[in-house]
mmCIF file of the N, C-alpha and C atoms, coordinates in Angstrom:
data_MODEL
# 
_entry.id   MODEL 
# 
loop_
_atom_site.group_PDB 
_atom_site.id 
_atom_site.type_symbol 
_atom_site.label_atom_id 
_atom_site.label_alt_id 
_atom_site.label_comp_id 
_atom_site.label_asym_id 
_atom_site.label_entity_id 
_atom_site.label_seq_id 
_atom_site.pdbx_PDB_ins_code 
_atom_site.Cartn_x 
_atom_site.Cartn_y 
_atom_site.Cartn_z 
_atom_site.occupancy 
_atom_site.B_iso_or_equiv 
_atom_site.pdbx_formal_charge 
_atom_site.auth_seq_id 
_atom_site.auth_comp_id 
_atom_site.auth_asym_id 
_atom_site.auth_atom_id 
_atom_site.pdbx_PDB_model_num 
ATOM 1   N N  . UNK A 1 1  ? -20.446 -2.870  7.229   1.00 0.00 ? 1  UNK A N  1 
ATOM 2   C CA . UNK A 1 1  ? -20.655 -3.695  6.055   1.00 0.00 ? 1  UNK A CA 1 
ATOM 3   C C  . UNK A 1 1  ? -19.320 -4.008  5.399   1.00 0.00 ? 1  UNK A C  1 
ATOM 4   N N  . UNK A 1 2  ? -19.156 -5.226  4.941   1.00 0.00 ? 2  UNK A N  1 
ATOM 5   C CA . UNK A 1 2  ? -17.922 -5.655  4.298   1.00 0.00 ? 2  UNK A CA 1 
ATOM 6   C C  . UNK A 1 2  ? -17.759 -4.986  2.941   1.00 0.00 ? 2  UNK A C  1 
ATOM 7   N N  . UNK A 1 3  ? -16.541 -4.666  2.600   1.00 0.00 ? 3  UNK A N  1 
ATOM 8   C CA . UNK A 1 3  ? -16.236 -4.066  1.299   1.00 0.00 ? 3  UNK A CA 1 
ATOM 9   C C  . UNK A 1 3  ? -16.256 -5.127  0.198   1.00 0.00 ? 3  UNK A C  1 
ATOM 10  N N  . UNK A 1 4  ? -15.924 -6.369  0.570   1.00 0.00 ? 4  UNK A N  1 
ATOM 11  C CA . UNK A 1 4  ? -15.865 -7.451  -0.402  1.00 0.00 ? 4  UNK A CA 1 
ATOM 12  C C  . UNK A 1 4  ? -16.609 -8.675  0.114   1.00 0.00 ? 4  UNK A C  1 
ATOM 13  N N  . UNK A 1 5  ? -17.182 -9.423  -0.812  1.00 0.00 ? 5  UNK A N  1 
ATOM 14  C CA . UNK A 1 5  ? -17.776 -10.719 -0.497  1.00 0.00 ? 5  UNK A CA 1 
ATOM 15  C C  . UNK A 1 5  ? -16.996 -11.759 -1.290  1.00 0.00 ? 5  UNK A C  1 
ATOM 16  N N  . UNK A 1 6  ? -16.562 -12.800 -0.580  1.00 0.00 ? 6  UNK A N  1 
ATOM 17  C CA . UNK A 1 6  ? -15.898 -13.916 -1.229  1.00 0.00 ? 6  UNK A CA 1 
ATOM 18  C C  . UNK A 1 6  ? -16.862 -15.084 -1.218  1.00 0.00 ? 6  UNK A C  1 
ATOM 19  N N  . UNK A 1 7  ? -17.374 -15.409 -2.392  1.00 0.00 ? 7  UNK A N  1 
ATOM 20  C CA . UNK A 1 7  ? -18.241 -16.574 -2.529  1.00 0.00 ? 7  UNK A CA 1 
ATOM 21  C C  . UNK A 1 7  ? -17.338 -17.786 -2.689  1.00 0.00 ? 7  UNK A C  1 
ATOM 22  N N  . UNK A 1 8  ? -17.552 -18.768 -1.832  1.00 0.00 ? 8  UNK A N  1 
ATOM 23  C CA . UNK A 1 8  ? -16.675 -19.929 -1.816  1.00 0.00 ? 8  UNK A CA 1 
ATOM 24  C C  . UNK A 1 8  ? -17.460 -21.160 -1.403  1.00 0.00 ? 8  UNK A C  1 
ATOM 25  N N  . UNK A 1 9  ? -16.735 -22.246 -1.203  1.00 0.00 ? 9  UNK A N  1 
ATOM 26  C CA . UNK A 1 9  ? -17.353 -23.491 -0.785  1.00 0.00 ? 9  UNK A CA 1 
ATOM 27  C C  . UNK A 1 9  ? -16.485 -24.218 0.213   1.00 0.00 ? 9  UNK A C  1 
ATOM 28  N N  . UNK A 1 10 ? -17.077 -25.172 0.885   1.00 0.00 ? 10 UNK A N  1 
ATOM 29  C CA . UNK A 1 10 ? -16.334 -25.980 1.839   1.00 0.00 ? 10 UNK A CA 1 
ATOM 30  C C  . UNK A 1 10 ? -15.457 -26.972 1.081   1.00 0.00 ? 10 UNK A C  1 
ATOM 31  N N  . UNK A 1 11 ? -14.297 -27.236 1.633   1.00 0.00 ? 11 UNK A N  1 
ATOM 32  C CA . UNK A 1 11 ? -13.335 -28.163 1.038   1.00 0.00 ? 11 UNK A CA 1 
ATOM 33  C C  . UNK A 1 11 ? -13.053 -27.823 -0.423  1.00 0.00 ? 11 UNK A C  1 
ATOM 34  N N  . UNK A 1 12 ? -12.843 -26.554 -0.670  1.00 0.00 ? 12 UNK A N  1 
ATOM 35  C CA . UNK A 1 12 ? -12.564 -26.049 -2.017  1.00 0.00 ? 12 UNK A CA 1 
ATOM 36  C C  . UNK A 1 12 ? -11.121 -25.550 -2.046  1.00 0.00 ? 12 UNK A C  1 
ATOM 37  N N  . UNK A 1 13 ? -10.231 -26.314 -2.678  1.00 0.00 ? 13 UNK A N  1 
ATOM 38  C CA . UNK A 1 13 ? -8.825  -25.924 -2.694  1.00 0.00 ? 13 UNK A CA 1 
ATOM 39  C C  . UNK A 1 13 ? -8.592  -24.631 -3.479  1.00 0.00 ? 13 UNK A C  1 
ATOM 40  N N  . UNK A 1 14 ? -9.406  -24.370 -4.485  1.00 0.00 ? 14 UNK A N  1 
ATOM 41  C CA . UNK A 1 14 ? -9.278  -23.113 -5.225  1.00 0.00 ? 14 UNK A CA 1 
ATOM 42  C C  . UNK A 1 14 ? -9.661  -21.932 -4.345  1.00 0.00 ? 14 UNK A C  1 
ATOM 43  N N  . UNK A 1 15 ? -10.659 -22.135 -3.490  1.00 0.00 ? 15 UNK A N  1 
ATOM 44  C CA . UNK A 1 15 ? -11.078 -21.090 -2.551  1.00 0.00 ? 15 UNK A CA 1 
ATOM 45  C C  . UNK A 1 15 ? -9.968  -20.820 -1.532  1.00 0.00 ? 15 UNK A C  1 
ATOM 46  N N  . UNK A 1 16 ? -9.307  -21.882 -1.098  1.00 0.00 ? 16 UNK A N  1 
ATOM 47  C CA . UNK A 1 16 ? -8.166  -21.727 -0.190  1.00 0.00 ? 16 UNK A CA 1 
ATOM 48  C C  . UNK A 1 16 ? -7.054  -20.939 -0.872  1.00 0.00 ? 16 UNK A C  1 
ATOM 49  N N  . UNK A 1 17 ? -6.818  -21.213 -2.143  1.00 0.00 ? 17 UNK A N  1 
ATOM 50  C CA . UNK A 1 17 ? -5.801  -20.470 -2.901  1.00 0.00 ? 17 UNK A CA 1 
ATOM 51  C C  . UNK A 1 17 ? -6.173  -18.995 -3.003  1.00 0.00 ? 17 UNK A C  1 
ATOM 52  N N  . UNK A 1 18 ? -7.443  -18.718 -3.250  1.00 0.00 ? 18 UNK A N  1 
ATOM 53  C CA . UNK A 1 18 ? -7.899  -17.323 -3.351  1.00 0.00 ? 18 UNK A CA 1 
ATOM 54  C C  . UNK A 1 18 ? -7.721  -16.611 -2.015  1.00 0.00 ? 18 UNK A C  1 
ATOM 55  N N  . UNK A 1 19 ? -8.031  -17.281 -0.922  1.00 0.00 ? 19 UNK A N  1 
ATOM 56  C CA . UNK A 1 19 ? -7.862  -16.668 0.398   1.00 0.00 ? 19 UNK A CA 1 
ATOM 57  C C  . UNK A 1 19 ? -6.389  -16.408 0.697   1.00 0.00 ? 19 UNK A C  1 
ATOM 58  N N  . UNK A 1 20 ? -5.516  -17.299 0.268   1.00 0.00 ? 20 UNK A N  1 
ATOM 59  C CA . UNK A 1 20 ? -4.080  -17.095 0.457   1.00 0.00 ? 20 UNK A CA 1 
ATOM 60  C C  . UNK A 1 20 ? -3.607  -15.872 -0.331  1.00 0.00 ? 20 UNK A C  1 
ATOM 61  N N  . UNK A 1 21 ? -4.141  -15.689 -1.533  1.00 0.00 ? 21 UNK A N  1 
ATOM 62  C CA . UNK A 1 21 ? -3.795  -14.498 -2.316  1.00 0.00 ? 21 UNK A CA 1 
ATOM 63  C C  . UNK A 1 21 ? -4.339  -13.239 -1.649  1.00 0.00 ? 21 UNK A C  1 
ATOM 64  N N  . UNK A 1 22 ? -5.562  -13.313 -1.133  1.00 0.00 ? 22 UNK A N  1 
ATOM 65  C CA . UNK A 1 22 ? -6.144  -12.154 -0.441  1.00 0.00 ? 22 UNK A CA 1 
ATOM 66  C C  . UNK A 1 22 ? -5.301  -11.743 0.754   1.00 0.00 ? 22 UNK A C  1 
ATOM 67  N N  . UNK A 1 23 ? -4.727  -12.717 1.428   1.00 0.00 ? 23 UNK A N  1 
ATOM 68  C CA . UNK A 1 23 ? -3.889  -12.430 2.590   1.00 0.00 ? 23 UNK A CA 1 
ATOM 69  C C  . UNK A 1 23 ? -2.622  -11.664 2.200   1.00 0.00 ? 23 UNK A C  1 
ATOM 70  N N  . UNK A 1 24 ? -2.257  -11.723 0.920   1.00 0.00 ? 24 UNK A N  1 
ATOM 71  C CA . UNK A 1 24 ? -1.071  -11.015 0.434   1.00 0.00 ? 24 UNK A CA 1 
ATOM 72  C C  . UNK A 1 24 ? -1.380  -9.589  -0.026  1.00 0.00 ? 24 UNK A C  1 
ATOM 73  N N  . UNK A 1 25 ? -2.633  -9.192  0.044   1.00 0.00 ? 25 UNK A N  1 
ATOM 74  C CA . UNK A 1 25 ? -3.022  -7.833  -0.351  1.00 0.00 ? 25 UNK A CA 1 
ATOM 75  C C  . UNK A 1 25 ? -3.152  -6.967  0.898   1.00 0.00 ? 25 UNK A C  1 
ATOM 76  N N  . UNK A 1 26 ? -3.497  -5.702  0.687   1.00 0.00 ? 26 UNK A N  1 
ATOM 77  C CA . UNK A 1 26 ? -3.669  -4.786  1.814   1.00 0.00 ? 26 UNK A CA 1 
ATOM 78  C C  . UNK A 1 26 ? -5.094  -4.792  2.362   1.00 0.00 ? 26 UNK A C  1 
ATOM 79  N N  . UNK A 1 27 ? -5.915  -5.738  1.951   1.00 0.00 ? 27 UNK A N  1 
ATOM 80  C CA . UNK A 1 27 ? -7.298  -5.832  2.416   1.00 0.00 ? 27 UNK A CA 1 
ATOM 81  C C  . UNK A 1 27 ? -7.325  -6.545  3.763   1.00 0.00 ? 27 UNK A C  1 
ATOM 82  N N  . UNK A 1 28 ? -7.925  -5.888  4.750   1.00 0.00 ? 28 UNK A N  1 
ATOM 83  C CA . UNK A 1 28 ? -8.037  -6.488  6.074   1.00 0.00 ? 28 UNK A CA 1 
ATOM 84  C C  . UNK A 1 28 ? -9.147  -7.538  6.068   1.00 0.00 ? 28 UNK A C  1 
ATOM 85  N N  . UNK A 1 29 ? -8.970  -8.562  6.882   1.00 0.00 ? 29 UNK A N  1 
ATOM 86  C CA . UNK A 1 29 ? -9.959  -9.644  6.919   1.00 0.00 ? 29 UNK A CA 1 
ATOM 87  C C  . UNK A 1 29 ? -11.336 -9.136  7.329   1.00 0.00 ? 29 UNK A C  1 
ATOM 88  N N  . UNK A 1 30 ? -11.395 -8.046  8.090   1.00 0.00 ? 30 UNK A N  1 
ATOM 89  C CA . UNK A 1 30 ? -12.686 -7.477  8.500   1.00 0.00 ? 30 UNK A CA 1 
ATOM 90  C C  . UNK A 1 30 ? -13.444 -6.859  7.324   1.00 0.00 ? 30 UNK A C  1 
ATOM 91  N N  . UNK A 1 31 ? -12.764 -6.639  6.210   1.00 0.00 ? 31 UNK A N  1 
ATOM 92  C CA . UNK A 1 31 ? -13.393 -6.062  5.022   1.00 0.00 ? 31 UNK A CA 1 
ATOM 93  C C  . UNK A 1 31 ? -13.960 -7.135  4.091   1.00 0.00 ? 31 UNK A C  1 
ATOM 94  N N  . UNK A 1 32 ? -13.758 -8.407  4.445   1.00 0.00 ? 32 UNK A N  1 
ATOM 95  C CA . UNK A 1 32 ? -14.177 -9.509  3.584   1.00 0.00 ? 32 UNK A CA 1 
ATOM 96  C C  . UNK A 1 32 ? -15.201 -10.365 4.300   1.00 0.00 ? 32 UNK A C  1 
ATOM 97  N N  . UNK A 1 33 ? -16.332 -10.557 3.650   1.00 0.00 ? 33 UNK A N  1 
ATOM 98  C CA . UNK A 1 33 ? -17.357 -11.463 4.165   1.00 0.00 ? 33 UNK A CA 1 
ATOM 99  C C  . UNK A 1 33 ? -17.315 -12.710 3.295   1.00 0.00 ? 33 UNK A C  1 
ATOM 100 N N  . UNK A 1 34 ? -17.104 -13.849 3.914   1.00 0.00 ? 34 UNK A N  1 
ATOM 101 C CA . UNK A 1 34 ? -17.032 -15.114 3.193   1.00 0.00 ? 34 UNK A CA 1 
ATOM 102 C C  . UNK A 1 34 ? -18.405 -15.773 3.247   1.00 0.00 ? 34 UNK A C  1 
ATOM 103 N N  . UNK A 1 35 ? -18.921 -16.146 2.086   1.00 0.00 ? 35 UNK A N  1 
ATOM 104 C CA . UNK A 1 35 ? -20.235 -16.784 2.005   1.00 0.00 ? 35 UNK A CA 1 
ATOM 105 C C  . UNK A 1 35 ? -20.097 -18.115 1.272   1.00 0.00 ? 35 UNK A C  1 
ATOM 106 N N  . UNK A 1 36 ? -20.591 -19.159 1.911   1.00 0.00 ? 36 UNK A N  1 
ATOM 107 C CA . UNK A 1 36 ? -20.621 -20.485 1.305   1.00 0.00 ? 36 UNK A CA 1 
ATOM 108 C C  . UNK A 1 36 ? -21.769 -20.510 0.296   1.00 0.00 ? 36 UNK A C  1 
ATOM 109 N N  . UNK A 1 37 ? -21.470 -20.852 -0.935  1.00 0.00 ? 37 UNK A N  1 
ATOM 110 C CA . UNK A 1 37 ? -22.496 -20.823 -1.983  1.00 0.00 ? 37 UNK A CA 1 
ATOM 111 C C  . UNK A 1 37 ? -23.638 -21.798 -1.713  1.00 0.00 ? 37 UNK A C  1 
ATOM 112 N N  . UNK A 1 38 ? -23.395 -22.812 -0.912  1.00 0.00 ? 38 UNK A N  1 
ATOM 113 C CA . UNK A 1 38 ? -24.446 -23.788 -0.617  1.00 0.00 ? 38 UNK A CA 1 
ATOM 114 C C  . UNK A 1 38 ? -25.403 -23.296 0.469   1.00 0.00 ? 38 UNK A C  1 
ATOM 115 N N  . UNK A 1 39 ? -25.159 -22.101 0.991   1.00 0.00 ? 39 UNK A N  1 
ATOM 116 C CA . UNK A 1 39 ? -26.026 -21.555 2.039   1.00 0.00 ? 39 UNK A CA 1 
ATOM 117 C C  . UNK A 1 39 ? -27.348 -21.032 1.494   1.00 0.00 ? 39 UNK A C  1 
ATOM 118 N N  . UNK A 1 40 ? -27.422 -20.850 0.173   1.00 0.00 ? 40 UNK A N  1 
ATOM 119 C CA . UNK A 1 40 ? -28.624 -20.279 -0.435  1.00 0.00 ? 40 UNK A CA 1 
ATOM 120 C C  . UNK A 1 40 ? -28.731 -20.780 -1.873  1.00 0.00 ? 40 UNK A C  1 
ATOM 121 N N  . UNK A 1 41 ? -29.878 -21.332 -2.265  1.00 0.00 ? 41 UNK A N  1 
ATOM 122 C CA . UNK A 1 41 ? -30.022 -21.856 -3.637  1.00 0.00 ? 41 UNK A CA 1 
ATOM 123 C C  . UNK A 1 41 ? -29.779 -20.806 -4.721  1.00 0.00 ? 41 UNK A C  1 
ATOM 124 N N  . UNK A 1 42 ? -30.204 -19.580 -4.481  1.00 0.00 ? 42 UNK A N  1 
ATOM 125 C CA . UNK A 1 42 ? -30.005 -18.519 -5.470  1.00 0.00 ? 42 UNK A CA 1 
ATOM 126 C C  . UNK A 1 42 ? -28.510 -18.214 -5.640  1.00 0.00 ? 42 UNK A C  1 
ATOM 127 N N  . UNK A 1 43 ? -27.807 -18.109 -4.525  1.00 0.00 ? 43 UNK A N  1 
ATOM 128 C CA . UNK A 1 43 ? -26.358 -17.859 -4.574  1.00 0.00 ? 43 UNK A CA 1 
ATOM 129 C C  . UNK A 1 43 ? -25.656 -19.026 -5.258  1.00 0.00 ? 43 UNK A C  1 
ATOM 130 N N  . UNK A 1 44 ? -26.074 -20.239 -4.931  1.00 0.00 ? 44 UNK A N  1 
ATOM 131 C CA . UNK A 1 44 ? -25.478 -21.425 -5.554  1.00 0.00 ? 44 UNK A CA 1 
ATOM 132 C C  . UNK A 1 44 ? -25.679 -21.400 -7.069  1.00 0.00 ? 44 UNK A C  1 
ATOM 133 N N  . UNK A 1 45 ? -26.856 -21.014 -7.495  1.00 0.00 ? 45 UNK A N  1 
ATOM 134 C CA . UNK A 1 45 ? -27.155 -20.932 -8.928  1.00 0.00 ? 45 UNK A CA 1 
ATOM 135 C C  . UNK A 1 45 ? -26.254 -19.903 -9.615  1.00 0.00 ? 45 UNK A C  1 
ATOM 136 N N  . UNK A 1 46 ? -26.025 -18.765 -8.956  1.00 0.00 ? 46 UNK A N  1 
ATOM 137 C CA . UNK A 1 46 ? -25.219 -17.700 -9.550  1.00 0.00 ? 46 UNK A CA 1 
ATOM 138 C C  . UNK A 1 46 ? -23.723 -17.993 -9.540  1.00 0.00 ? 46 UNK A C  1 
ATOM 139 N N  . UNK A 1 47 ? -23.228 -18.583 -8.447  1.00 0.00 ? 47 UNK A N  1 
ATOM 140 C CA . UNK A 1 47 ? -21.781 -18.672 -8.253  1.00 0.00 ? 47 UNK A CA 1 
ATOM 141 C C  . UNK A 1 47 ? -21.229 -20.086 -8.097  1.00 0.00 ? 47 UNK A C  1 
ATOM 142 N N  . UNK A 1 48 ? -22.084 -21.086 -7.922  1.00 0.00 ? 48 UNK A N  1 
ATOM 143 C CA . UNK A 1 48 ? -21.622 -22.432 -7.605  1.00 0.00 ? 48 UNK A CA 1 
ATOM 144 C C  . UNK A 1 48 ? -20.596 -23.008 -8.563  1.00 0.00 ? 48 UNK A C  1 
ATOM 145 N N  . UNK A 1 49 ? -20.760 -22.777 -9.840  1.00 0.00 ? 49 UNK A N  1 
ATOM 146 C CA . UNK A 1 49 ? -19.838 -23.333 -10.840 1.00 0.00 ? 49 UNK A CA 1 
ATOM 147 C C  . UNK A 1 49 ? -18.613 -22.460 -11.064 1.00 0.00 ? 49 UNK A C  1 
ATOM 148 N N  . UNK A 1 50 ? -18.592 -21.266 -10.452 1.00 0.00 ? 50 UNK A N  1 
ATOM 149 C CA . UNK A 1 50 ? -17.501 -20.323 -10.729 1.00 0.00 ? 50 UNK A CA 1 
ATOM 150 C C  . UNK A 1 50 ? -16.618 -20.030 -9.524  1.00 0.00 ? 50 UNK A C  1 
ATOM 151 N N  . UNK A 1 51 ? -16.895 -20.636 -8.369  1.00 0.00 ? 51 UNK A N  1 
ATOM 152 C CA . UNK A 1 51 ? -16.164 -20.259 -7.161  1.00 0.00 ? 51 UNK A CA 1 
ATOM 153 C C  . UNK A 1 51 ? -14.678 -20.587 -7.281  1.00 0.00 ? 51 UNK A C  1 
ATOM 154 N N  . UNK A 1 52 ? -13.877 -19.771 -6.630  1.00 0.00 ? 52 UNK A N  1 
ATOM 155 C CA . UNK A 1 52 ? -14.196 -18.611 -5.815  1.00 0.00 ? 52 UNK A CA 1 
ATOM 156 C C  . UNK A 1 52 ? -14.458 -17.370 -6.668  1.00 0.00 ? 52 UNK A C  1 
ATOM 157 N N  . UNK A 1 53 ? -15.343 -16.530 -6.166  1.00 0.00 ? 53 UNK A N  1 
ATOM 158 C CA . UNK A 1 53 ? -15.660 -15.258 -6.812  1.00 0.00 ? 53 UNK A CA 1 
ATOM 159 C C  . UNK A 1 53 ? -15.604 -14.172 -5.744  1.00 0.00 ? 53 UNK A C  1 
ATOM 160 N N  . UNK A 1 54 ? -14.866 -13.107 -6.034  1.00 0.00 ? 54 UNK A N  1 
ATOM 161 C CA . UNK A 1 54 ? -14.778 -11.965 -5.141  1.00 0.00 ? 54 UNK A CA 1 
ATOM 162 C C  . UNK A 1 54 ? -15.624 -10.847 -5.726  1.00 0.00 ? 54 UNK A C  1 
ATOM 163 N N  . UNK A 1 55 ? -16.512 -10.273 -4.907  1.00 0.00 ? 55 UNK A N  1 
ATOM 164 C CA . UNK A 1 55 ? -17.401 -9.201  -5.359  1.00 0.00 ? 55 UNK A CA 1 
ATOM 165 C C  . UNK A 1 55 ? -17.103 -7.947  -4.551  1.00 0.00 ? 55 UNK A C  1 
ATOM 166 N N  . UNK A 1 56 ? -16.932 -6.840  -5.254  1.00 0.00 ? 56 UNK A N  1 
ATOM 167 C CA . UNK A 1 56 ? -16.787 -5.536  -4.608  1.00 0.00 ? 56 UNK A CA 1 
ATOM 168 C C  . UNK A 1 56 ? -18.197 -5.034  -4.322  1.00 0.00 ? 56 UNK A C  1 
ATOM 169 N N  . UNK A 1 57 ? -18.557 -4.889  -3.066  1.00 0.00 ? 57 UNK A N  1 
ATOM 170 C CA . UNK A 1 57 ? -19.925 -4.519  -2.712  1.00 0.00 ? 57 UNK A CA 1 
ATOM 171 C C  . UNK A 1 57 ? -20.257 -3.078  -3.080  1.00 0.00 ? 57 UNK A C  1 
ATOM 172 N N  . UNK A 1 58 ? -19.253 -2.272  -3.319  1.00 0.00 ? 58 UNK A N  1 
ATOM 173 C CA . UNK A 1 58 ? -19.490 -0.875  -3.702  1.00 0.00 ? 58 UNK A CA 1 
ATOM 174 C C  . UNK A 1 58 ? -19.860 -0.761  -5.174  1.00 0.00 ? 58 UNK A C  1 
ATOM 175 N N  . UNK A 1 59 ? -19.112 -1.467  -6.025  1.00 0.00 ? 59 UNK A N  1 
ATOM 176 C CA . UNK A 1 59 ? -19.301 -1.342  -7.470  1.00 0.00 ? 59 UNK A CA 1 
ATOM 177 C C  . UNK A 1 59 ? -20.059 -2.523  -8.077  1.00 0.00 ? 59 UNK A C  1 
ATOM 178 N N  . UNK A 1 60 ? -20.205 -3.601  -7.305  1.00 0.00 ? 60 UNK A N  1 
ATOM 179 C CA . UNK A 1 60 ? -20.819 -4.856  -7.763  1.00 0.00 ? 60 UNK A CA 1 
ATOM 180 C C  . UNK A 1 60 ? -19.999 -5.558  -8.846  1.00 0.00 ? 60 UNK A C  1 
ATOM 181 N N  . UNK A 1 61 ? -18.748 -5.145  -9.024  1.00 0.00 ? 61 UNK A N  1 
ATOM 182 C CA . UNK A 1 61 ? -17.870 -5.828  -9.977  1.00 0.00 ? 61 UNK A CA 1 
ATOM 183 C C  . UNK A 1 61 ? -17.423 -7.150  -9.376  1.00 0.00 ? 61 UNK A C  1 
ATOM 184 N N  . UNK A 1 62 ? -17.185 -8.118  -10.238 1.00 0.00 ? 62 UNK A N  1 
ATOM 185 C CA . UNK A 1 62 ? -16.792 -9.449  -9.809  1.00 0.00 ? 62 UNK A CA 1 
ATOM 186 C C  . UNK A 1 62 ? -15.426 -9.816  -10.377 1.00 0.00 ? 62 UNK A C  1 
ATOM 187 N N  . UNK A 1 63 ? -14.679 -10.552 -9.575  1.00 0.00 ? 63 UNK A N  1 
ATOM 188 C CA . UNK A 1 63 ? -13.432 -11.150 -10.022 1.00 0.00 ? 63 UNK A CA 1 
ATOM 189 C C  . UNK A 1 63 ? -13.552 -12.641 -9.755  1.00 0.00 ? 63 UNK A C  1 
ATOM 190 N N  . UNK A 1 64 ? -13.684 -13.412 -10.834 1.00 0.00 ? 64 UNK A N  1 
ATOM 191 C CA . UNK A 1 64 ? -13.874 -14.860 -10.713 1.00 0.00 ? 64 UNK A CA 1 
ATOM 192 C C  . UNK A 1 64 ? -12.563 -15.582 -10.962 1.00 0.00 ? 64 UNK A C  1 
ATOM 193 N N  . UNK A 1 65 ? -12.436 -16.729 -10.348 1.00 0.00 ? 65 UNK A N  1 
ATOM 194 C CA . UNK A 1 65 ? -11.263 -17.581 -10.519 1.00 0.00 ? 65 UNK A CA 1 
ATOM 195 C C  . UNK A 1 65 ? -11.208 -18.089 -11.953 1.00 0.00 ? 65 UNK A C  1 
ATOM 196 N N  . UNK A 1 66 ? -10.059 -18.179 -12.563 1.00 0.00 ? 66 UNK A N  1 
ATOM 197 C CA . UNK A 1 66 ? -8.730  -18.027 -11.984 1.00 0.00 ? 66 UNK A CA 1 
ATOM 198 C C  . UNK A 1 66 ? -8.254  -16.575 -12.048 1.00 0.00 ? 66 UNK A C  1 
ATOM 199 N N  . UNK A 1 67 ? -7.564  -16.159 -10.991 1.00 0.00 ? 67 UNK A N  1 
ATOM 200 C CA . UNK A 1 67 ? -6.920  -14.846 -10.989 1.00 0.00 ? 67 UNK A CA 1 
ATOM 201 C C  . UNK A 1 67 ? -5.581  -14.953 -10.283 1.00 0.00 ? 67 UNK A C  1 
ATOM 202 N N  . UNK A 1 68 ? -4.707  -14.035 -10.655 1.00 0.00 ? 68 UNK A N  1 
ATOM 203 C CA . UNK A 1 68 ? -3.365  -13.985 -10.083 1.00 0.00 ? 68 UNK A CA 1 
ATOM 204 C C  . UNK A 1 68 ? -3.296  -12.832 -9.103  1.00 0.00 ? 68 UNK A C  1 
ATOM 205 N N  . UNK A 1 69 ? -2.218  -12.797 -8.340  1.00 0.00 ? 69 UNK A N  1 
ATOM 206 C CA . UNK A 1 69 ? -2.050  -11.758 -7.330  1.00 0.00 ? 69 UNK A CA 1 
ATOM 207 C C  . UNK A 1 69 ? -2.108  -10.367 -7.951  1.00 0.00 ? 69 UNK A C  1 
ATOM 208 N N  . UNK A 1 70 ? -1.503  -10.180 -9.112  1.00 0.00 ? 70 UNK A N  1 
ATOM 209 C CA . UNK A 1 70 ? -1.505  -8.854  -9.747  1.00 0.00 ? 70 UNK A CA 1 
ATOM 210 C C  . UNK A 1 70 ? -2.935  -8.415  -10.102 1.00 0.00 ? 70 UNK A C  1 
ATOM 211 N N  . UNK A 1 71 ? -3.739  -9.342  -10.622 1.00 0.00 ? 71 UNK A N  1 
ATOM 212 C CA . UNK A 1 71 ? -5.123  -9.011  -10.949 1.00 0.00 ? 71 UNK A CA 1 
ATOM 213 C C  . UNK A 1 71 ? -5.927  -8.713  -9.689  1.00 0.00 ? 71 UNK A C  1 
ATOM 214 N N  . UNK A 1 72 ? -5.710  -9.505  -8.665  1.00 0.00 ? 72 UNK A N  1 
ATOM 215 C CA . UNK A 1 72 ? -6.408  -9.304  -7.400  1.00 0.00 ? 72 UNK A CA 1 
ATOM 216 C C  . UNK A 1 72 ? -6.030  -7.977  -6.773  1.00 0.00 ? 72 UNK A C  1 
ATOM 217 N N  . UNK A 1 73 ? -4.757  -7.655  -6.772  1.00 0.00 ? 73 UNK A N  1 
ATOM 218 C CA . UNK A 1 73 ? -4.289  -6.389  -6.196  1.00 0.00 ? 73 UNK A CA 1 
ATOM 219 C C  . UNK A 1 73 ? -4.918  -5.209  -6.914  1.00 0.00 ? 73 UNK A C  1 
ATOM 220 N N  . UNK A 1 74 ? -4.999  -5.265  -8.223  1.00 0.00 ? 74 UNK A N  1 
ATOM 221 C CA . UNK A 1 74 ? -5.637  -4.194  -8.989  1.00 0.00 ? 74 UNK A CA 1 
ATOM 222 C C  . UNK A 1 74 ? -7.124  -4.113  -8.674  1.00 0.00 ? 74 UNK A C  1 
ATOM 223 N N  . UNK A 1 75 ? -7.777  -5.256  -8.554  1.00 0.00 ? 75 UNK A N  1 
ATOM 224 C CA . UNK A 1 75 ? -9.221  -5.303  -8.283  1.00 0.00 ? 75 UNK A CA 1 
ATOM 225 C C  . UNK A 1 75 ? -9.546  -4.682  -6.929  1.00 0.00 ? 75 UNK A C  1 
ATOM 226 N N  . UNK A 1 76 ? -8.752  -4.948  -5.921  1.00 0.00 ? 76 UNK A N  1 
ATOM 227 C CA . UNK A 1 76 ? -9.087  -4.471  -4.566  1.00 0.00 ? 76 UNK A CA 1 
ATOM 228 C C  . UNK A 1 76 ? -8.607  -3.046  -4.302  1.00 0.00 ? 76 UNK A C  1 
ATOM 229 N N  . UNK A 1 77 ? -7.835  -2.474  -5.213  1.00 0.00 ? 77 UNK A N  1 
ATOM 230 C CA . UNK A 1 77 ? -7.332  -1.101  -4.977  1.00 0.00 ? 77 UNK A CA 1 
ATOM 231 C C  . UNK A 1 77 ? -8.275  -0.037  -5.530  1.00 0.00 ? 77 UNK A C  1 
# 
């Protein structure tokens, strides 16, 4: 099971920015499950207007955009 879920969308430049920041952390790509918010109406309702959103599957805490590398690094540690 993935440690983190990244709720994102297709052709979303902010989502691309979030993924670039994630690549700068110590989180391996195998620990992140990327979910397109349009894949499910319920997910779209919860996250569609806020993407990208990173969710820690252990604590259910969320980090919504905008975030900086320092905030992301703290969130994933």
